[in-house]
C-alpha positions in Angstrom: 69.2 109.0 19.2 70.4 106.0 21.2 73.8 107.6 22.1 71.7 110.6 23.4 69.5 108.3 25.7 72.5 106.6 27.0 74.1 109.9 27.8 71.0 111.1 29.6 70.7 107.9 31.6 74.5 108.3 32.7 73.8 111.8 33.7 70.8 110.7 35.8 72.8 108.0 37.7 75.7 110.4 38.3 73.4 113.0 39.5 71.7 110.6 42.0 68.4 110.4 40.3 68.5 106.7 40.1 68.5 105.4 43.7 68.9 102.1 45.3 65.6 100.5 46.7 65.3 100.7 50.4 66.2 97.8 52.5 63.1 96.2 54.2 63.7 95.6 57.9 61.2 93.5 59.8 61.2 94.5 63.6 60.0 91.3 65.4 58.9 92.1 68.9 56.2 92.4 71.6 54.3 95.5 73.0 57.5 97.4 73.1 57.8 97.1 69.3 54.1 97.3 68.5 53.7 100.6 70.4 51.3 99.6 73.1 49.4 102.7 74.5 50.7 105.2 72.1 49.1 106.9 69.1 50.1 105.0 65.8 52.8 107.5 64.8 54.5 107.6 68.1 55.5 104.0 68.8 59.0 102.6 68.4 58.8 101.6 64.8 57.5 104.9 63.4 59.7 107.0 65.5 62.7 104.8 64.4 61.7 105.1 60.8 61.6 108.9 61.1 65.1 108.8 62.8 66.4 106.8 60.0 65.0 109.0 57.4 66.6 111.9 58.9 70.0 110.2 58.8 69.4 109.6 55.2 69.2 105.7 55.6 67.5 103.9 52.9 65.3 101.5 55.0 61.6 100.7 55.2 60.6 99.2 58.6 57.8 96.7 59.1 56.2 96.6 62.4 56.2 92.9 63.4 55.5 93.5 67.0 52.6 91.7 68.7 51.5 93.0 72.3 51.9 90.1 74.8 54.0 88.0 72.7 56.8 85.8 74.2 59.8 84.4 72.5 57.8 81.3 71.8 55.2 83.6 69.9 58.0 85.1 68.0 59.4 81.8 66.9 56.0 80.6 65.9 55.6 83.5 63.4 59.2 84.0 62.2 58.8 82.1 59.0 55.9 84.1 57.7 57.5 87.4 59.0 60.4 86.8 56.9 58.7 87.5 53.6 61.0 87.5 50.4 61.3 91.3 50.4 62.8 91.4 54.0 66.4 92.1 53.9 67.3 92.4 57.6 65.7 91.5 61.0 65.6 93.3 64.4 64.5 91.1 67.3 63.3 92.6 70.6 61.8 89.8 72.6 62.0 88.4 76.1 60.2 90.9 78.2 57.0 88.9 78.5 59.0 85.8 79.2 60.6 87.7 82.2 57.4 89.0 83.4 55.9 85.6 83.6 59.0 84.1 85.2 59.5 81.6 82.3 62.6 79.5 82.1 65.5 81.5 80.7 66.8 78.2 78.9 63.4 78.1 77.0 63.6 81.7 76.0 67.1 81.3 74.8 66.2 78.2 72.7 63.2 80.2 71.2 65.5 83.0 70.2 67.9 80.6 68.8 65.2 79.3 66.7 64.5 82.9 65.4 68.2 83.5 64.7 68.4 80.2 62.8 65.5 81.1 60.5 67.3 84.4 59.7 70.6 82.6 59.2 69.0 80.2 56.7 67.8 83.3 54.7 71.3 84.8 55.0 69.8 88.0 56.8 71.8 90.2 59.1 70.1 90.5 62.6 70.2 93.0 65.4 69.3 91.4 68.6 68.0 93.9 71.2 68.4 92.5 74.8 66.0 93.0 77.6 67.5 93.2 81.1 65.8 90.8 83.7 64.5 92.1 86.9 66.1 91.1 90.1 62.9 89.9 91.8 63.4 86.3 90.5 66.8 86.1 92.2 70.3 86.5 90.9 70.5 83.2 89.2 67.5 83.8 87.0 68.8 87.2 86.2 72.2 86.0 85.3 70.9 83.4 83.1 68.6 85.6 81.0 70.8 88.4 80.8 73.6 86.3 79.5 71.5 84.5 76.9 71.5 87.6 74.6 75.2 87.8 74.4 75.8 84.2 74.0 73.2 84.1 71.1 74.6 87.1 69.3 78.1 85.4 69.6 76.9 81.9 68.4 75.0 83.4 65.5 77.1 86.5 64.4 74.2 88.9 65.2 74.6 92.4 66.2 73.8 93.0 69.8 72.2 96.1 71.5 72.7 95.5 75.2 69.3 96.8 76.6 66.2 98.2 74.9 65.6 100.4 78.0 69.1 101.5 78.3 68.5 105.1 77.6 66.1 105.3 80.5 67.8 103.1 83.0 71.1 105.2 82.4 69.4 108.3 83.9 71.0 109.3 87.1 67.7 109.7 88.9 65.9 106.4 87.9 62.7 107.1 89.8 62.1 110.4 88.2 63.2 109.2 84.8 60.6 106.4 84.9 57.9 108.8 86.1 58.7 111.1 83.1 59.3 108.6 80.4 57.1 105.7 81.2 53.3 105.2 80.9 51.4 104.8 84.2 51.7 101.0 83.9 55.4 101.4 84.6 56.2 98.8 81.8 55.9 100.6 78.5 57.7 103.9 77.7 55.5 107.0 76.6 56.3 108.8 73.3 59.0 111.0 75.0 60.6 107.7 76.4 60.5 106.0 73.0 62.3 109.0 71.4 65.1 108.5 73.9 65.2 104.7 73.1 65.3 105.6 69.4 68.3 107.9 69.8 70.0 105.2 71.7 69.0 102.2 69.4 69.4 104.0 66.1 73.0 103.9 65.6 72.9 99.9 66.0 70.3 99.8 63.3 72.5 101.9 61.1 75.2 99.2 61.7 72.6 96.6 60.7 71.7 98.4 57.5 75.6 98.6 56.6 75.5 94.8 56.7 73.0 94.7 53.9 75.2 96.6 51.4 
């Protein structure tokens, strides 16, 4: 009987019936992550979850986005976001820092604190950058934009160069923003989020590969 049971177990494993547990990924961010202005199933996290499912990726995303959050807010809640079950981290913060004209050096220090917390846990991180607007001047933009690449290099994080890259890459930027953004001009609509997910998704697959 024991031999029969062992054989049955071996057949189940060989047939794929016994599967690995999905990796829990916390998506730490602001309203862009949280899904501001969208139905619950159309925000960034649920759309990314469906995209990953369609790729056959074994991942369970946690929406740790808080509307209005700055990098300081993300740092304040990183320790309780990284619960024992979390196996990887996505960070999308900095948009509100830029909107408020906060010091790029402070934002960089806050993001460094977040990456340090993940590093202490031995977690792989995908850092998704935000591109600063030009209205604060070229020095501000250069400092803010460079912070993400510097941090990714310093802490061995994966880097996605711009959360809104899929939209800003459109040939007619004005038409793209009219089509893919909500009326506030800051947050993408559901169709815009779908484009963002298609762009960011491969970077998330790279992140998941680091958890194997």
